[in-house]
C-alpha positions, -999 to 999 in steps of 0.1 A, spaced: -228 -126 233 -215 -121 198 -237 -145 180 -259 -130 153 -294 -137 138 -296 -134 101 -326 -130 79 -323 -159 50 -343 -136 30 -327 -101 29 -297 -108 48 -306 -83 75 -284 -90 108 -292 -85 146 -274 -93 176 -292 -123 197 -289 -102 226 -313 -77 211 -344 -98 217 -355 -90 182 -376 -120 174 -381 -114 137 -363 -96 108 -373 -61 111 -375 -56 73 -395 -85 60 -409 -97 95 -399 -132 86 -381 -158 109 -344 -156 116 -315 -180 110 -285 -181 130 -249 -171 120 -234 -202 137 -208 -227 125 -206 -261 141 -176 -278 146 -171 -316 138 -184 -340 163 -159 -370 166 -178 -403 173 -150 -418 193 -153 -391 219 -190 -396 226 -188 -427 249 -177 -409 280 -200 -380 276 -233 -368 294 -261 -388 281 -281 -362 267 -284 -340 235 -257 -319 252 -231 -345 243 -229 -330 210 -214 -296 222 -191 -290 192 -224 -287 172 -245 -266 195 -244 -227 198 -250 -228 236 -227 -248 260 -227 -257 298 -267 -255 302 -283 -249 335 -318 -258 323 -313 -292 313 -336 -320 322 -315 -348 304 -334 -344 272 -323 -364 241 -308 -398 235 -342 -415 231 -343 -451 218 -342 -463 182 -364 -496 178 -375 -516 150 -406 -519 134 -402 -540 104 -370 -555 89 -365 -520 73 -385 -494 93 -372 -482 126 -390 -456 152 -372 -431 172 -391 -427 204 -391 -390 212 -420 -391 230 -401 -404 258 -386 -369 264 -389 -353 298 -424 -333 286 -435 -364 264 -426 -347 232 -398 -340 206 -403 -304 214 -380 -306 244 -351 -306 221 -356 -272 207 -373 -257 242 -342 -262 263 -322 -244 238 -347 -213 241 -350 -216 277 -313 -217 283 -309 -186 260 -336 -166 278 -320 -176 309 -287 -159 299 -301 -129 283 -325 -123 313 -357 -107 298 -384 -94 320 -409 -121 306 -411 -151 283 -439 -159 257 -445 -187 237 -475 -199 213 -486 -235 208 -512 -258 200 -498 -281 228 -466 -298 229 -442 -266 224 -462 -248 249 -458 -275 274 -419 -279 269 -414 -240 271 -432 -240 302 -414 -267 318 -380 -256 305 -387 -219 320 -399 -232 352 -364 -251 354 -348 -219 344 -368 -197 369 -383 -175 342 -418 -162 340 -438 -177 311 -470 -169 293 -482 -194 268 -506 -185 241 -529 -215 229 -560 -221 207 -593 -223 229 -595 -259 215 -565 -270 229 -566 -304 248 -576 -302 285 -545 -325 295 -519 -304 279 -534 -270 294 -532 -287 326 -497 -297 321 -488 -261 310 -504 -246 341 -486 -273 364 -454 -258 354 -465 -225 368 -470 -206 332 -497 -185 326 -525 -196 301 -538 -173 276 -566 -189 254 -574 -173 221 -605 -176 200 -600 -191 169 -576 -213 150 -537 -217 156 -530 -189 131 -550 -166 153 -530 -179 184 -498 -171 165 -511 -133 157 -519 -128 194 -485 -139 206 -464 -120 179 -484 -89 190 -473 -96 227 -437 -103 214 -432 -67 204 -436 -53 240 -401 -41 253 -382 -69 275 -401 -98 262 -383 -132 247 -405 -146 223 -395 -183 225 -409 -190 193 -404 -226 180 -410 -213 144 -391 -179 143 -361 -184 166 -333 -206 150 -321 -218 184 -350 -242 182 -337 -257 149 -303 -263 166 -319 -283 192 -340 -304 168 -311 -311 146 -299 -334 175 -324 -360 165 -302 -366 135 -271 -365 154 -284 -392 177 -291 -413 145 -256 -410 134 -244 -421 166 -268 -450 172 -261 -462 135 -224 -463 140 -217 -430 121 -240 -433 91 -275 -423 84 -305 -444 73 -313 -439 37 -344 -423 43 -358 -402 72 -393 -396 73 -407 -365 93 -442 -349 100 -441 -316 88 -464 -286 100 -443 -257 107 -410 -278 98 -389 -277 129 -381 -311 128 -375 -313 90 -353 -282 92 -332 -291 121 -325 -325 104 -316 -309 73 -292 -288 93 -277 -316 110 -276 -338 76 -256 -303 62 -233 -302 90 -222 -340 92 -217 -340 53 -193 -310 52 -174 -324 81 -169 -358 62 -188 -377 87 -211 -393 63 -210 -405 30 -244 -407 17 -271 -381 22 -305 -394 33 -336 -384 13 -361 -365 33 -396 -375 32 -420 -349 43 -455 -362 56 -487 -341 60 -524 -346 67 -543 -349 34 -568 -325 48 -543 -296 55 -514 -301 30 -503 -269 16 -468 -278 15 -474 -313 -3 -496 -291 -28 -468 -266 -35 -443 -294 -39 -463 -311 -64 -467 -280 -83 -432 -272 -84 -434 -240 -65 -408 -224 -44 -431 -206 -20 -466 -211 -9 -492 -185 -25 -503 -156 -3 -530 -166 22 -565 -157 5 -587 -142 32 -592 -162 67 -607 -197 56 -608 -219 84 -583 -248 87 -600 -282 78 -603 -307 104 -578 -334 108 -569 -360 135 -532 -348 128 -540 -311 144 -502 -308 153 -494 -305 116 -524 -286 103 -506 -254 96 -519 -238 66 -493 -210 62 -459 -219 78 -435 -192 79 -405 -212 67 -422 -228 37 -398 -219 13 -369 -235 34 -390 -264 38 -395 -272 2 -359 -265 -7 -345 -288 19 -368 -315 5 -361 -310 -30 -322 -306 -20 -323 -342 -3 -337 -357 -33 -369 -363 -13 -405 -359 -16 -438 -353 3 -465 -378 12 -501 -371 25 -520 -395 46 -559 -398 52 -576 -396 84 -585 -435 81 -548 -440 76 -541 -421 108 -566 -439 128 -553 -475 116 -517 -464 122 -523 -452 158 -538 -486 166 -513 -506 148 -484 -490 168 -506 -493 200 -507 -534 190 -470 -531 191 -465 -515 225 -463 -475 214 -491 -454 221 -487 -420 207 -505 -391 196 -526 -393 162 -501 -365 148 -471 -387 159 -483 -416 140 -483 -397 106 -451 -411 93 -458 -445 103 -491 -443 84 -472 -431 52 -449 -460 51 -462 -490 71 -478 -508 41 -447 -504 19 -466 -494 -11 -461 -467 -36 -482 -441 -50 -460 -412 -62 -471 -381 -38 -451 -353 -54 -429 -342 -81 -393 -334 -77 -400 -296 -83 -372 -295 -110 -384 -308 -142 -419 -319 -133 -413 -355 -134 -428 -378 -110 -405 -392 -83 -405 -428 -71 -419 -429 -37 -386 -434 -16 -402 -444 16 -425 -470 -2 -392 -483 -21 -374 -486 11 -399 -507 28 -400 -528 -2 -362 -531 -10 -348 -535 28 -336 -499 27 -332 -484 61 -361 -460 72 -366 -441 102 -397 -425 115 -402 -402 145 -428 -411 171 -431 -373 185 -454 -371 210 -470 -395 237 -507 -410 235 -514 -401 269 -516 -366 262 -547 -367 239 -559 -403 240 -571 -425 211 -581 -408 179 -621 -412 177 -635 -436 154 -647 -423 119 -680 -403 123 -674 -397 158 -669 -358 154 -636 -360 172 -613 -344 145 -602 -308 153 -585 -284 134 -555 -270 149 -559 -275 187 -543 -300 209 -508 -308 193 -479 -286 185 -466 -287 148 -433 -303 141 
């Protein structure tokens, strides 16, 4: 296997077969030295009905571990806003898009063990696809992770390691284990193969919309895996001349835990260094409650390059959006409703700056909802995994347990 990892910070390179899970110089996440080939729209009608139909754009081919993931429906919510139902994946979350890539890569590399860390959905997906690949798997989760999700992880035969503390403590425990020889760290944050799986979300939009993309793509952001995959796909489609206008990326965070939105408003290119070990604030959108995402610089750059912005949503908005979607027949997790919460009323309210000259940007998502421009939001995880968010004052919000960060 000649494909190389490359560090986006210092340019360090490493063969994928080395099992190096991070840059040995800066300990940051890898990018992948891979150039996608153009996908021709007219060639797709006779291909396999899964994300693997975009073979020219993927760094792996002819998978063994597939469960038919991808090709989720796109349904209208209003005259201008549509939802892509990624909670209809095999393990009930969008994380299957990246997990199948990691499990297939691990199967080919033949490590002694696979480990992953997650607050729920990513761990479930890795466990399922490792089971499909016949690989031993250990998943590290916060001790507060939803029992429904830990049950699903165990059902797939994975070993479960509960870690005291928050999501960051879980990540640290997994990274320490990842340094053991013979270990493949199936990290949805550090391993770029995951992003090449999540980018198929946008390839599907492009196909479903007849070779174009919506004016605005709204995504929830914790570790940024869906947003960065989307940005990757947009870059590829644009460079191949397969789209004209590039969509704005609107990143959504919970108001309670919004380090990226805060940095964006301040015009910062990176998050400040963590100050101590203050606990993460409670939020119903636990899957995006990530105080220090390793790819923060890339996330901020991608949003700015797209002409997009950040929005934040309150706990009351999350509760209302989950009930509203349920009344429309769509029962999804409280994290998964964040994007609908951000755009459903079509109102403005600037939630960031462009980060270049410090001037306020118009709220593209709110504008689109008012002006009949096209907006797509993802519904990333099924409500059956966590149930309804508790009413205000019921004490049910948690910090980082329960859902995996998009």
